[in-house]
C-alpha positions as CSV (number, residue, x, y, z in Angstrom):
1,M,-45.9,-20.9,30.1
2,Y,-48.6,-20.5,27.5
3,T,-50.6,-23.4,29.1
4,A,-50.6,-21.6,32.4
5,L,-51.8,-18.4,30.8
6,I,-54.6,-20.3,29.0
7,I,-55.7,-21.8,32.3
8,G,-55.7,-18.3,33.8
9,V,-57.9,-17.0,31.0
10,I,-60.3,-19.9,31.3
11,G,-60.5,-19.1,35.0
12,L,-61.3,-15.5,34.3
13,L,-64.0,-16.5,31.8
14,I,-65.7,-18.9,34.3
15,W,-65.5,-16.3,37.0
16,A,-67.0,-13.5,34.8
17,T,-69.7,-15.8,33.5
18,C,-70.9,-16.8,36.9
19,S,-70.9,-13.3,38.2
20,R,-72.8,-12.1,35.1
21,L,-75.4,-14.8,35.5
22,E,-75.9,-14.0,39.1
23,L,-76.2,-10.2,38.4
24,A,-78.6,-10.8,35.5
25,S,-80.9,-13.0,37.7
26,L,-81.0,-10.3,40.4
27,A,-81.7,-7.6,37.8
28,N,-84.5,-9.6,36.3
29,D,-86.2,-9.7,39.7
30,V,-86.0,-6.0,40.3
31,F,-86.4,-4.3,37.0
32,F,-88.8,-6.3,35.0
33,S,-92.2,-5.7,36.5
34,A,-94.0,-6.8,33.3
35,E,-92.5,-10.2,33.7
36,H,-93.6,-10.2,37.3
37,K,-97.2,-9.4,36.4
38,A,-97.1,-12.2,33.8
39,R,-95.8,-14.6,36.4
40,Q,-98.7,-13.6,38.7
41,E,-101.2,-14.6,36.0
42,M,-99.6,-18.0,35.5
43,S,-101.1,-21.1,36.9
44,R,-99.6,-22.7,40.1
45,A,-97.9,-25.4,38.0
46,E,-96.3,-22.9,35.7
47,R,-95.1,-20.8,38.6
48,A,-93.7,-23.9,40.3
49,S,-91.9,-24.9,37.1
50,H,-90.5,-21.3,36.7
51,R,-89.3,-21.3,40.4
52,Q,-87.6,-24.6,40.0
53,E,-85.8,-23.6,36.8
54,K,-84.6,-20.4,38.5
55,S,-83.6,-22.3,41.6
56,L,-81.5,-24.7,39.6
57,A,-79.7,-21.9,37.8
58,H,-79.0,-20.2,41.2
59,Q,-77.6,-23.4,42.6
60,A,-75.2,-23.9,39.7
61,V,-73.9,-20.3,40.0
62,R,-73.5,-20.6,43.7
63,F,-71.7,-23.9,43.3
64,F,-69.1,-22.5,40.9
65,K,-68.6,-19.3,42.9
66,S,-68.5,-21.0,46.3
67,I,-65.9,-23.5,45.2
68,G,-64.0,-20.8,43.4
69,I,-63.2,-22.7,40.3
70,G,-62.8,-19.5,38.3
71,I,-60.8,-17.8,41.0
72,G,-58.7,-20.9,41.6
73,L,-57.9,-21.4,37.9
74,T,-57.1,-17.7,37.6
75,V,-54.6,-17.8,40.5
76,I,-53.1,-21.1,39.4
77,G,-52.8,-20.1,35.8
78,F,-51.4,-16.6,36.2
79,G,-49.4,-17.6,39.2
80,G,-47.8,-20.5,37.4
81,A,-47.0,-18.2,34.4
82,L,-45.4,-15.7,36.8
83,V,-43.3,-18.4,38.5
84,Y,-42.3,-19.9,35.2
85,A,-41.2,-16.4,34.0
86,L,-39.3,-15.7,37.1
87,V,-37.5,-19.1,37.4
88,F,-36.9,-20.0,33.8
89,M,-36.6,-16.6,32.0
90,T,-33.8,-15.2,34.3
């Protein structure tokens, strides 16, 4: 039963981390105009490097959210703990 709960907690952590990273990247684009001005003053190579780095981060977040690893682990973990509690504890 504890293993299932640990899997559920790990799923919640993955889910929360991916959501937080996505929200932080969206907030950076909207609220940090000083960073935007600094980016405009960068050379083309520096801007391309920055875009690629940001693109890779977005792809990783989308991958984990689209497959639903966090959600899947959460459901499997807590669902397994619930099933275990209902079947074996009664």
